[in-house]
C-alpha positions in Angstrom: -11.4 46.5 -47.1 -8.7 45.3 -49.6 -6.4 47.6 -48.1 -7.3 46.1 -44.3 -7.2 42.4 -45.8 -3.5 43.4 -47.1 -2.6 45.1 -43.9 -3.1 42.3 -41.8 -1.5 40.0 -44.0 1.7 42.0 -44.0 1.2 42.1 -39.9 1.1 38.3 -39.7 4.0 38.2 -42.3 6.1 40.4 -40.0 5.2 39.1 -36.7 6.2 35.8 -38.2 9.5 37.3 -39.1 10.2 38.5 -35.4 9.4 35.2 -33.5 12.3 33.7 -35.7 14.5 36.8 -35.2 17.7 35.3 -33.2 18.8 37.4 -30.5 22.4 37.9 -29.2 24.1 35.5 -27.3 23.8 36.9 -23.8 26.8 39.0 -22.5 27.9 36.8 -19.4 29.1 33.7 -21.8 31.5 36.5 -23.0 33.1 36.2 -19.2 31.8 32.8 -18.5 34.6 30.5 -16.8 32.7 26.8 -16.6 33.8 24.2 -14.2 32.1 20.3 -15.3 30.8 18.3 -12.7 30.3 14.7 -13.0 27.5 14.4 -10.3 27.8 10.6 -9.5 31.5 11.5 -8.8 31.6 14.8 -7.1 30.6 14.6 -3.8 28.4 12.2 -1.8 26.2 13.6 1.4 23.9 10.7 1.9 26.7 8.2 2.4 26.0 5.7 -0.8 29.2 6.1 -2.6 27.2 8.2 -5.2 27.6 11.7 -5.4 24.5 14.0 -5.4 22.8 17.5 -6.2 23.3 18.4 -2.4 27.1 17.5 -2.7 27.1 20.1 -5.3 25.7 22.3 -3.2 28.0 22.3 -0.9 30.9 22.9 -2.9 29.7 25.8 -4.4 31.7 28.1 -2.7 34.9 26.4 -3.6 34.1 26.2 -7.2 33.4 30.3 -6.8 36.8 30.2 -4.8 38.4 28.4 -7.8 37.0 31.8 -10.1 34.3 30.0 -12.1 31.3 31.5 -12.1 29.3 28.6 -14.1 28.2 24.8 -13.9 27.8 22.3 -16.6 26.2 18.9 -15.1 26.3 15.8 -16.7 22.6 14.2 -16.8 20.7 13.8 -13.7 17.5 12.7 -14.7 15.8 9.2 -13.8 17.6 6.7 -16.0 18.5 2.7 -15.6 22.5 4.2 -15.8 23.2 2.1 -18.6 25.1 4.8 -20.4 25.4 6.8 -16.9 22.5 8.5 -17.3 22.8 9.5 -21.4 19.7 7.3 -21.1 16.8 8.9 -19.7 13.2 7.7 -18.6 11.9 10.5 -17.3 12.8 14.2 -18.5 10.8 15.9 -15.6 12.4 14.0 -12.8 15.9 14.1 -10.8 17.5 10.4 -10.4 16.7 9.6 -6.9 20.2 8.3 -6.4 20.9 11.7 -7.1 18.0 13.3 -4.7 15.1 15.6 -5.8 13.8 18.0 -7.9 13.7 20.1 -4.8 17.5 19.7 -4.3 18.2 20.6 -8.0 15.9 24.1 -7.9 17.9 24.7 -4.2 21.1 24.4 -6.4 20.0 26.9 -8.5 18.9 29.3 -6.0 22.2 28.7 -3.9 24.5 28.9 -7.0 22.8 32.2 -8.0 23.2 33.6 -4.6 26.9 33.8 -5.8 26.5 34.8 -9.4 27.4 31.4 -10.5 25.0 29.9 -13.5 23.9 26.0 -13.7 23.5 24.4 -16.9 21.9 20.8 -17.2 23.0 18.0 -19.8 19.8 18.0 -22.3 19.7 14.3 -24.2 18.0 15.5 -26.8 18.5 12.8 -29.5 17.5 9.8 -27.8 16.0 7.8 -24.6 16.4 4.4 -22.8 14.4 2.0 -24.1 12.9 1.7 -20.5 11.4 4.9 -21.4 7.6 5.1 -21.2 7.2 6.6 -24.5 9.3 3.9 -26.2 7.4 1.2 -24.8 4.5 2.7 -25.8 6.3 3.0 -29.4 6.3 -0.7 -29.6 2.9 -1.4 -29.5 1.0 -2.6 -32.6 -2.2 -0.3 -32.1 -1.4 3.5 -33.2 -0.9 5.9 -30.2 0.6 9.1 -29.8 4.1 7.8 -29.5 4.1 5.2 -32.3 5.9 8.2 -34.6 8.2 9.3 -31.5 10.6 7.3 -32.2 11.6 5.8 -36.2 10.5 2.3 -36.6 10.6 0.1 -40.3 7.5 -0.9 -41.4 9.0 -4.9 -41.4 11.0 -6.8 -38.7 12.8 -8.2 -41.0 14.4 -5.1 -42.4 17.4 -3.7 -40.6 19.0 -1.0 -42.4 22.4 0.3 -40.5 22.4 1.5 -37.4 18.8 -0.5 -37.1 18.0 -2.8 -33.9 15.8 -5.8 -34.5 13.9 -7.3 -31.5 10.4 -8.9 -30.4 8.2 -6.2 -30.8 4.4 -6.3 -30.6 4.6 -3.9 -33.5 6.4 -5.3 -36.8 9.2 -3.6 -37.3 12.9 -2.7 -36.7 14.4 0.6 -34.4 16.9 3.0 -34.9 19.3 3.3 -32.5 22.0 6.9 -31.8 24.3 5.2 -30.1 24.2 2.2 -27.8 21.2 -0.2 -29.3 19.4 0.7 -25.9 19.2 4.3 -26.7 16.4 4.9 -29.5 16.5 7.6 -31.5 13.7 10.0 -31.1 12.0 11.1 -34.4 12.7 14.7 -35.8 12.7 13.5 -39.2 14.6 13.3 -42.2 16.4 16.7 -43.9 16.0 14.4 -47.2 13.8 11.4 -46.7 13.9 8.5 -49.0 10.4 8.1 -50.9 11.2 4.1 -50.7 11.2 3.9 -46.8 8.2 5.0 -45.6 9.4 5.2 -41.9 11.8 8.3 -43.2 9.8 10.9 -42.3 10.0 14.7 -43.4 10.6 17.3 -40.5 7.3 18.6 -41.1 5.5 15.4 -40.3 3.4 15.3 -37.5 5.6 12.7 -35.3 9.1 14.8 -35.7 7.2 17.8 -35.2 5.2 16.5 -31.7 9.0 15.5 -30.4 10.4 18.8 -31.0 7.5 20.4 -29.1 8.3 18.1 -26.2 11.4 18.8 -26.7 10.4 22.6 -25.8 8.5 21.6 -23.3 11.4 19.6 -21.2 13.9 23.1 -22.1 10.9 25.5 -20.0 10.0 23.1 -17.4 13.7 23.4 -16.0 14.3 26.7 -17.6 10.8 27.6 -15.1 12.5 26.0 -12.2 16.2 28.3 -12.3 18.5 26.3 -14.9 20.7 28.9 -17.2 20.6 26.8 -20.0 21.5 23.5 -21.9 24.5 21.7 -22.8 22.9 19.6 -25.6 24.4 16.1 -25.9 25.1 15.0 -29.3 23.6 17.9 -30.8 24.1 17.3 -34.5 22.1 14.1 -34.6 18.7 14.8 -33.8 17.7 15.2 -37.7 18.6 12.4 -40.2 20.2 12.2 -43.4 20.7 16.3 -43.4 24.0 16.7 -45.2 23.8 20.1 -45.8 22.0 20.7 -42.4 19.5 23.1 -43.5 16.3 21.1 -41.5 18.9 20.8 -38.4 19.7 24.7 -38.4 16.0 25.3 -38.7 15.0 23.0 -36.2 17.7 24.6 -34.0 16.7 28.5 -35.1 13.0 27.6 -33.7 14.4 26.0 -30.6 16.2 29.2 -29.6 14.1 31.8 -30.9 11.4 30.5 -28.6 13.9 29.5 -25.8 15.3 33.3 -26.0 11.6 34.9 -26.1 11.2 33.3 -22.5 14.4 32.9 -21.4 16.6 36.4 -22.3 19.5 35.4 -20.2 19.6 31.5 -21.0 22.6 29.4 -23.5 22.3 26.8 -25.4 25.7 24.7 -25.6 26.3 22.3 -28.5 28.5 18.9 -28.5 29.0 18.9 -32.0 33.1 19.4 -31.8 32.7 21.6 -34.9 31.7 25.2 -33.6 31.8 27.0 -37.0 28.7 24.4 -37.9 27.0 24.6 -34.8 27.0 28.4 -34.4 25.5 28.6 -37.5 22.9 26.0 -36.8 22.0 28.7 -33.4 23.8 27.3 -30.4 26.0 30.2 -28.5 28.9 27.7 -28.0 30.8 24.4 -28.6 33.5 22.0 -27.6 36.2 21.9 -29.6 37.7 18.4 -28.5 38.2 15.5 -30.4 35.0 15.1 -31.9 35.2 15.9 -35.9 39.1 16.7 -36.0 42.7 15.5 -34.5 43.2 19.4 -33.4 42.7 18.4 -29.5 44.0 14.9 -29.9 47.3 15.9 -31.6 48.2 18.1 -28.7 47.0 16.3 -25.9 46.3 12.7 -26.4 49.1 10.3 -25.4 49.9 6.6 -24.9 47.6 6.0 -22.1 43.7 6.9 -22.0 40.3 6.7 -23.7 42.1 7.8 -27.2 45.3 7.1 -27.2 48.2 8.3 -29.9 51.8 7.5 -29.8 53.0 11.2 -30.1 51.5 14.7 -29.1 52.3 18.1 -28.4 51.9 18.4 -24.5 54.6 15.2 -24.2 58.1 15.2 -22.5 59.4 14.1 -25.4 59.1 17.1 -27.5 58.4 15.4 -30.6 55.0 16.6 -31.8 53.8 19.9 -33.5 50.8 22.3 -32.6 50.6 23.3 -36.4 47.6 21.0 -37.0 45.9 22.6 -33.8 46.6 26.1 -34.7 45.1 25.7 -38.3 42.0 24.3 -37.1 41.7 26.5 -34.0 42.6 30.1 -36.5 39.9 28.4 -38.6 37.1 28.2 -36.2 38.3 31.6 -34.8 37.5 33.4 -38.3 34.1 31.2 -39.1 32.5 31.7 -35.7 31.9 35.6 -35.9 32.5 37.3 -33.1 29.3 37.7 -31.0 27.5 35.1 -32.5 29.4 32.3 -30.5 32.0 31.0 -28.5 34.4 28.1 -28.6 35.3 26.4 -25.9 38.4 24.2 -25.2 38.0 22.4 -22.1 40.8 21.0 -19.6 39.0 17.6 -20.2 35.7 16.2 -19.7 33.7 12.6 -19.0 34.6 11.1 -22.5 37.9 11.4 -22.7 41.6 11.1 -20.9 42.6 14.2 -17.9 45.7 15.8 -18.9 47.4 14.0 -16.1 48.2 10.5 -17.9 50.9 8.9 -19.5 54.1 10.5 -19.0 52.2 13.5 -18.2 52.3 13.4 -14.6 54.1 16.0 -12.4 52.9 19.5 -11.5 55.2 21.4 -13.6 53.6 19.8 -16.9 50.3 20.1 -15.7 50.9 24.0 -14.9 52.4 24.3 -18.7 49.0 22.9 -19.7 47.0 25.1 -17.7 48.5 28.1 -19.1 47.6 27.1 -22.5 44.0 26.0 -21.6 43.1 29.2 -19.9 44.8 31.8 -21.7 43.0 31.6 -25.3 40.2 33.1 -26.6 37.8 30.4 -26.0 35.7 29.7 -23.2 37.7 28.3 -20.8 36.2 24.8 -18.9 37.8 23.1 -15.9 36.5 19.1 -15.5 36.2 18.5 -11.9 39.5 17.4 -10.5 41.8 18.5 -13.3 42.9 21.8 -11.3 44.2 19.4 -8.8 45.5 17.1 -11.1 43.5 14.2 -10.8 45.0 11.2 -12.8 43.2 9.3 -15.5 42.8 5.7 -13.9 43.7 2.8 -15.8 42.3 -0.8 -15.5 39.0 0.1 -14.3 36.1 -2.3 -14.6 33.5 -0.9 -17.5 30.8 0.9 -15.3 27.6 2.3 -16.8 28.7 2.0 -20.5 32.1 3.7 -19.5 33.7 1.2 -22.1 34.0 2.0 -25.7 36.1 0.5 -28.5 38.7 2.8 -28.1 39.0 2.6 -24.3 37.4 2.9 -21.0 36.2 6.4 -20.0 35.7 5.2 -16.0 39.4 6.3 -15.8 38.1 10.1 -15.9 34.9 9.7 -14.1 36.5 8.3 -10.8 35.6 10.2 -6.8 36.8 13.8 -6.6 39.6 13.8 -4.2 38.8 16.4 -1.2 41.4 15.4 1.5 43.4 12.8 2.5 40.8 10.4 4.4 40.2 6.8 3.5 37.3 8.1 1.6 39.2 11.3 0.2 36.4 13.2 1.6 34.3 12.2 -1.2 32.3 10.2 1.0 31.9 8.5 4.4 30.2 5.2 2.7 32.5 2.0 2.9 35.0 2.9 -0.3 34.1 -0.8 -1.5 30.4 1.5 -2.4 31.7 3.9 -4.4 31.0 4.8 -7.9 34.1 4.1 -9.1 37.2 3.1 -6.9 39.6 5.8 -5.5 43.1 6.8 -7.0 44.9 4.3 -5.4 48.3 6.2 -5.0 49.8 7.1 -1.8 50.6 10.4 -3.1 47.4 11.1 -5.4 46.3 15.0 -5.2 43.8 16.5 -2.8 42.3 20.1 -2.5 42.9 20.5 1.6 46.7 19.4 0.8 47.1 21.7 -2.2 45.0 24.7 -0.5 47.7 24.9 2.2 50.4 25.1 -0.6 50.7 28.4 -2.3 52.6 26.7 -4.9 50.1 23.6 -5.8 48.5 23.4 -9.1 45.8 24.4 -7.6 46.3 28.3 -6.7 48.2 28.3 -9.9 44.8 27.4 -11.5 43.0 30.0 -9.3 45.6 32.7 -10.2 45.2 32.2 -14.1 41.8 32.5 -13.7 42.2 35.6 -11.6 44.4 37.0 -14.4 42.2 35.7 -17.2 39.4 37.6 -15.3 41.1 40.7 -15.0 42.6 41.3 -18.3 40.5 41.6 -21.4 43.4 40.7 -23.6 43.0 37.3 -22.2 39.3 37.0 -22.6 37.5 35.8 -25.4 37.3 38.8 -26.8 41.0 39.5 -27.1 42.4 38.3 -30.6 45.4 35.8 -31.1 48.4 34.9 -32.9 50.3 32.4 -32.8 54.2 32.5 -33.9 54.9 28.5 -34.4 55.5 27.2 -37.9 56.2 23.4 -39.0 60.1 24.7 -38.8 59.6 26.1 -35.4 57.4 24.0 -33.4 58.7 24.8 -29.6 58.2 26.5 -27.8 54.8 27.0 -27.9 54.2 31.1 -28.6 51.5 33.1 -29.2 50.1 36.6 -28.5 47.0 38.0 -27.2 45.7 41.5 -27.6 42.3 43.8 -27.0 43.2 47.3 -27.7 46.0 48.7 -26.4 46.7 45.8 -23.8 48.8 43.1 -25.2 50.2 39.7 -23.5 52.9 37.2 -24.8 52.4 33.6 -24.0 55.0 31.2 -24.1 54.8 27.5 -23.2 57.4 24.8 -23.4 55.7 21.4 -22.3 58.9 19.4 -23.4 61.6 17.8 -21.2 64.4 20.1 -23.0 65.2 23.5 -23.0 64.0 25.2 -26.4 64.4 28.2 -27.7 62.6 29.9 -31.0 63.2 33.6 -32.3 60.3 35.8 -33.3 59.9 39.2 -34.9 59.3 41.8 -31.8 56.6 44.4 -32.1 58.8 47.5 -32.7 55.7 49.6 -30.4 56.8 47.2 -27.5 58.9 49.4 -25.2 58.6 47.3 -21.8 58.2 43.9 -21.1 56.8 43.0 -17.5 56.9 39.5 -16.6 53.3 38.3 -14.8 53.5 34.6 -14.2 56.9 32.9 -15.3 58.7 29.9 -14.4 61.8 28.9 -16.6 61.2 31.4 -20.1 63.5 34.2 -20.7 63.3 37.1 -23.7 66.0 38.6 -25.1 65.5 41.6 -27.7 68.1 41.9 -30.2 67.6 44.8 -33.1 68.7 42.9 -35.7 67.5 39.3 -34.6 64.2 40.0 -33.0 63.0 38.4 -29.9 64.8 35.5 -29.0 63.0 33.1 -26.3 64.3 30.5 -24.4 62.2 28.2 -22.2 63.7 25.3 -20.1 61.9 22.3 -18.9 58.4 22.5 -18.7 58.5 26.2 -18.5 55.8 29.2 -19.0 55.8 32.6 -19.4 53.1 35.1 -19.4 54.5 38.4 -20.4 52.6 42.3 -20.7 53.9 44.1 -23.4 54.0 47.9 -23.2 
């Protein structure tokens, strides 16, 4: 009997370990090329001036033609839209302005027919203050939602990030971003015993919140979703400086997730892949959050976040060193096969590549070479493939204005053709979610489809090249040749086994030259995709690279 009990205990222990085992990242993510869609601005099919789910379904063939095999859709759940859908009132229902749950299920089905994955945006850390859960939590009488949010026990107490108001219960609540976004209660990593509202992550309230999050994930995965991009992914557990509780939370969720959906993915909005991958996410964005690498490369004097200088500028007075150091560090810390970086062309929260003095097709082609030849997972934000511009001076739309700038400028309607409504909608443009770019020469898909030298065809050509070359995919290594003394042009090598590419990009308005040590094993240089770049080999000097204004070159080395 004693041996039986010991064996049973061992079986239960090992079973618990197996339940917590993290499975490898799905293989398809290694070759994923994402297309991000802001649903209200992509395609309107019911003529109300707001994009919808059926509009996305209508454009799936275009996305596939471009070369993308995965989509991330910004929040499409029921919401009062104070923060453009990042304030949810029902996680289980598509917002009526976008359509129905059946429309979304049909999108999944049609995308899968084309071998396109679809990831939804999961606002995991907070809801709208109009959510029934939050309204129930305000009641004085204890109920199942009393601890769904973080409430003080005294309305006169207002710690940092807490919001006061007229509530039935005696307390103030913790916000997550805007005041209308009360933080869901996942507990505190290091609760302060003097603050009774700081519950441990193991308390009943936080555990019920986690269970509800898992139910939401299961609900949409069962309907055909392929994964989620998690908004503010590192913010769920409060006061968790060492991230022990945060890592445990996401380990539990990922373990459950992969036990049911082996090919599903979890993407973090964290801004620090080295940390988020350790927290059991599969991909994270290397953007402006928590570092200045992206900013130093692309943020100029116009946009949500403005800087006087950047590397991709006609002035040629920036430096890539900050980005290179950060990028190399992230690649080193994110263990191969355990997760991936993603460097997007832009997203809904910051300016597009076409902003400020970066406004010509030649400049944007040079930028696109950079975005699509790095070992990070590519992501094309809708419209960047045709050079849609960041539009300044727009009104505040659904919380678009931050203290730094207005995000509306990068959320304007997709420009499909030259008609009055740009092919986005047949409604009166006055009813459009946001105004169209008013320029008489605004770019559009139809015009660029007819022009093989367009940015659209160039982007497609780059994605085709990447998909057909192992060295240019995520598994290929990268070596940068720039230093603080030699900043222009940007030069790096991509390599996988016996396949090697040399990439040269000059984002400045003047000719640039650099000398690098050439690989003695290289016998032949094959220009693959070039404009304005020359290579000259000298046994004593090495390889001299000259790049003309906005020049770029992709060379295969043999």
